[in-house]
N, C-alpha and C positions, 0 to 999 in steps of 0.2 A: 803353286803355279806350274803349268806344264812346261813353259819355256823360261830359261834363265834370262833375266834382264839386268843391265848394269844400273845400279842406283847411285845417284849423286845426292849427297846429303848437305843441305844448306843449314847453317846453324840457327837461322831464324833471327839473326841479329837486327836486321832492318825492321822486322815486325815488332820485335821487342822494343827497339828504340822509338818507333812511332807510337807504341802503346804505353810507353814509360814503364816497362817491366824489365826485370833483370833475369838473365839466364846464368845459372851457376856453372863455372868452368868444370868443376869436378863432376857435376851431374851430366854435363855434355860428354865428358870423357868416358864416364861409365856407360852411357847410352851407346856410344860408338863401339866400345869394346864388347858390349853385349850383342851387337848386331854386325860386327865387323866382317863376318863371312859373306854377308849379302850386300855390303856397301862397297862400291867400286872407288868412289871419291868422296871425301868429306872435307868441308871447308873449315878454316880456322874460325874460332869464336871471335869475330872482329867486334870492335867497339866503335860505333859511328862517331866520327869527329875526334878520335883520340888515337893517333898512330902509335904512340908509346905503349898504351895498354893493349892494343892489337898485337904489337910485337911481343909483349910480355906473354900474352895468351898463346901465341905461336910457340914460344919456347917452353911454356908449361906443358903444352900438349906433346911436344917432341920429347920432353924429359919423361913423359908418361909412356913413351914407347910408340907414339902415334906419328903419322906423317900427314898432317893437315895441309890443305891447299891454302897457301898464303893469300890474303886479300888486301888489296890496296884500294883506298877510296878516292873518289873524285876530289881533286884539289890537294892531294897529299904532297907535302914538301919534297923537293927533289932529293934531299939527303936520305929520306926513307926509301925512295925508289932505288937509289944506288945501293943502299944496304942490302935489300932483298936480292938484287942482281949479283952483288959481290959474294953472297953466300953460295950462289950456284944453284938455286932452285930451277927446276926444269919446267914447272907449270905453276902459273899464278892466276889470280882472278882480279878483275877490276870491278869494284862495286860502288854503291852510293850514287849511281847514275840515274835511277828511276825518276826522282823529282826534278832533275836538272833539264833545262830547256836545251833544245838542239843547238841554238845559237851559242850557248855557254859550253856545251859539252864538246862540240867539234874541235875548238882550239886546244882543249886539253888532250883529246884523243890524238890530234895531229902531233902534238908534242911527244906524247907517250910512244906512239908507234914510230915516229921519225927519229927521236933521240935516244930511246931506251930499249924498245922491244924488237926493233928490226935492225939489220945490219946496213952497210952502205948500199948494198944491192936491193934493199927493200925486203929481203927474205927475213921472216921472223927468227929470232935467236932464242926465243922461249915460247912455250905454249901459253896462250892467254884465253881465259874464260871470261865471258861478259855476263855479269849478273843483271837480270832484267833487260837484256838486250835482244829484242826481236824487231827493231826498226829496220826494215828491209834496206833502205839506202845505207845505213851505218853497218849493217851486216856485210853488205857487198863491198864497202869501201875499205874495211880493215880486215887483215887475215886472222880472224879469230880461230882458235882451235875448237872452241865450244861456246855455246850461249844458252841462256834459259830465260823464261818468263812465264807468267801465269795467264798470258793473254788468250791462249787457246782455250783454256777451261772457262775463263770469265766470259769470253765471247759466246761459248756454247750455252752456258747457264743463263745468259741474257737473251737467248733465243736466236742466235745468229751463227752462220758458218763462214769460214774463209774459203774463197775459191780464186784460182789464178785468172788473169786476164786472158783473152783469146784473140789470136790474130791468124788469119788465113787457115782456120781450122785446127790450129795448134794452141796448146795451153802455154802461156808465157809466164815465167816465174821471176824474171829480172825486173819486173815492174810491180808497184804496190798492189797488193791483193785487193780483191773485191769482197767486201763484207756484206752479206745478205741476211736480213732478218727473215726467218722461215717459221718461227713458232706460231702456232694457231692461237696463242694467247698473248701475242705481242701487242703492246699498247699502240704501236705505230702501224697497225694493219691498214688503216684508212688514209695514211699519209702518203702522198704520191712519191714514188721512187724510194720509199723507206722500207718497203716490205715486198716479198715475192709477189704477193697478190696485186700490188699496184705497179709492177714493172710492165714494160711493153711486152707484147707476145713474143717478139724476137729475143728479148732479154730473158723472159721466163723459159723459153726453150733452151737457151744457153745454160741456165742453171740446171734444168732437168737433164740435159745431156751430160754435164759434169757429174751430177749426182749419180746418174745411171752408170757412168764409166767407173765409178768407185764402188758400185754394188749396193747403192742405197735407194730408198724410196722416200717420197714426200710424206706418206702416211695419211690417214683419214680419221677424223673424230666427228662426233655430233654432240650437241650440247642441249641439256634440258634443265628446266627449273623443277625441283622436287622438294618434298618436305624435308625438314632438317632431321627427321627421324629415319630417313632412308638409310638402309644398311648397304655400304659399298660392296658391289659385286666385283667379279673378275674384270680387269681392264676398265675400272671406273675410278674416278678420283674427283675430289672437290676442286672447283676453280677458285672460289673465294673463301675468305675466312668466315667462320660461323657467326652469323648476326646475333646481336644481343636479344633482339625481338624474336621469340620462338615461333611466331606466326609467319615470319617472312620466309618465303621459299628460297632455297639455295641452289646455285648453279652447279650442275654436274657435267663432267666430261666423260663420254663413253668412247674409248679408243677402239675403232673398228679395224684399223690396220696400223701396225707400228711403222713409224718413220721419223724423219728428222723434224717434222712439224710438231710431234707430240712426245718425243723421247729425247731428253737432253743427253743421255748416254750416247745416242747415235750421232748427235751433233759433235760431242767430244771426239768420237772416233774419226769423223770426217775432218775435224780440225787437226788432229794428230797426223792424219794422212797428208793433209796439205803441207804441214811443216816437214814431214819426211820427204815428200816430193820436192819441196823447195831445197832441202839439203842435198838431194841427189843432183839437182840442177846447178849447184854452185861449183866453183873450181875445186879441184882436189887439193887438200891441204898437204904441204905448205905452198902458198902462192905469194908473190911479192906485193908489198904495199907501194902504191905509186902516189907520190905527193902531187896531186893535180888540182885543177880548178874545183870549186865548190858549187858549180851551177846546180840548181835544183834543190838546194838546201835552204833557200830563202835568206842567205846571209849577205 
């Protein structure tokens, strides 16, 4: 890579838990040591639903000469929170929040930031990372040091882009984003207000203006039905799976101009840019947590 990037390594514990597989602690330690020069931060190998084993893994990794980011899960008993704080860690992570509803998550986050993570003045006393945390209202309510989620890439691969709202000719980042389907192969292309092609002319122009401001184009493709024996040429790709009946003609996409409608990589880039711009628009860390009303959260 031409430019150095800071890598944050997640242990994959949540994926392992949801798929009922196990990650070996020594395997994880060996992987980190092999790539330690390019990894800026690496999380502890947490065990979903078992704070005692999570703590044990933290100590195993530290004994091996590593400094993993401690991870505290949603609903963790207070005694464990106090234990991590008493040790004096400067940076921790909150996890296990992805499957939890906002109605259940907010009371826990209120307690965490009010009673443990911030001082009497609301200023954070420890850096906090939020695993799977890119809900804009929750990002703006609590003074996270860092957050992550896969929403940017999933959204792009599903054919959509994020873009900010607009008011008086300016892009607004402190309101929930607008998610627009732009793929020319999206199943919702004919559903009103579900795809760029079904938006009003004014809304379409807004999307085009934002896209142009970031240096991207919509792109253009044409589609043909061809024999299954057709050999793919440059900028050609199959739209559908190969039919079992060899006599059935297959749909082909010919990309005439690269753009966000026909290249998921470009949608990924636009979504990354959206989150980078969102980050720039947020208050500079650290900023105080204010325990205020919960209007807008539906509670």
